[in-house]
N, C-alpha and C positions, 0 to 999 in steps of 0.2 A: 552388679548393682547391689549395694548394701542398703537395705530398708530397715527402718526402726521396727523392732519386734515388741509386741505387748501381749498380755494375756487377756482373753475374753471368754465368757461363758456362752457356749452354744449348746442348746438342748440339754442344759444341766451339766455339761461337761466342759472343763477348762481346756481351752485350745490356745495355741500360739498363733498370733496373727502378724502379718507384715503390713506396715503402714504404706499406703500409696500416696495419699494426700489428705489435707483437711481444707475444706472450703467454707467460707462464711458469706452469707447473703445479707447485706445491709437492708435491702428492700424487704426481705422476709423476716429478718431478725433471727435466722436459723443458721446453725453451723453443723456440718456433716463431716464424718470421717469415712474414708474409703480404704478398704483393706482386703487382703487375701487371707484365707485360713491356710496355715502352713501344715502340710502333711509329712509324715516321716519319710515316705518314699518319693518326695518331690525332687525334681532336678530342674535345671534351667529350661528344659524343653517341655516340662509338664504344663498342660493347659490349666489355668486357675480361674476360679469364679470370683468376680469382684463383688464385694459386699459394701453396704453403706449403713451407718448408724448415726443417730443424732448425738451431738455433743452438748452437754449442759455443764457450764462452769460452776462448781460448788464453792470455790474460793480461788485465790490467786495461784495456788499450787496444784489443785486437784480438779480434774474434769470427770464427769460421769458419762459413760457410753450407754446410750439408750437404744435398744433394738427398734427398728422400724417395723411395726406390725400392720400399719395401714397401707394398702396398695397405692392410694393416691399420694401419700407422703413419699413412698418409695419412688414413684414416678417423678415427683418434684426433685428429689435428691439426685436421681440419675440424669434428669434433664440439666440440672445445674452442672454436674460433672461433664456431661457431653458438650455443653456450651463452652465451658472453660477449656476442655481438651481441644475442641475445634479452634478456639481462639489462639491458643498457644501453638498448635500445629501450623496454623496459617502464618503466624508471626515467624516461626522458625523456618518454615518453608519459603518465606519471602513473598507470599501471595497477598 
């Protein structure tokens, strides 16, 4: 699987991240990006932690990634991801 890579600052250090997906909630008016931090010793079997950040569009060509520092917003972002994941899984699985 080839995922789009991008640079992100984590704890003041630039890291390479791999995009999983972006989700937008019309109801909340919020967009989130979900990604993994790529480590040098990663391979396909390496367990990775999923991160979420808020996306703010600055103009037609540029988006700003805003780290989620509020636990409540983090719960909202991951509930949104979980809901979409379950919906897609059910559609693919034919349930």
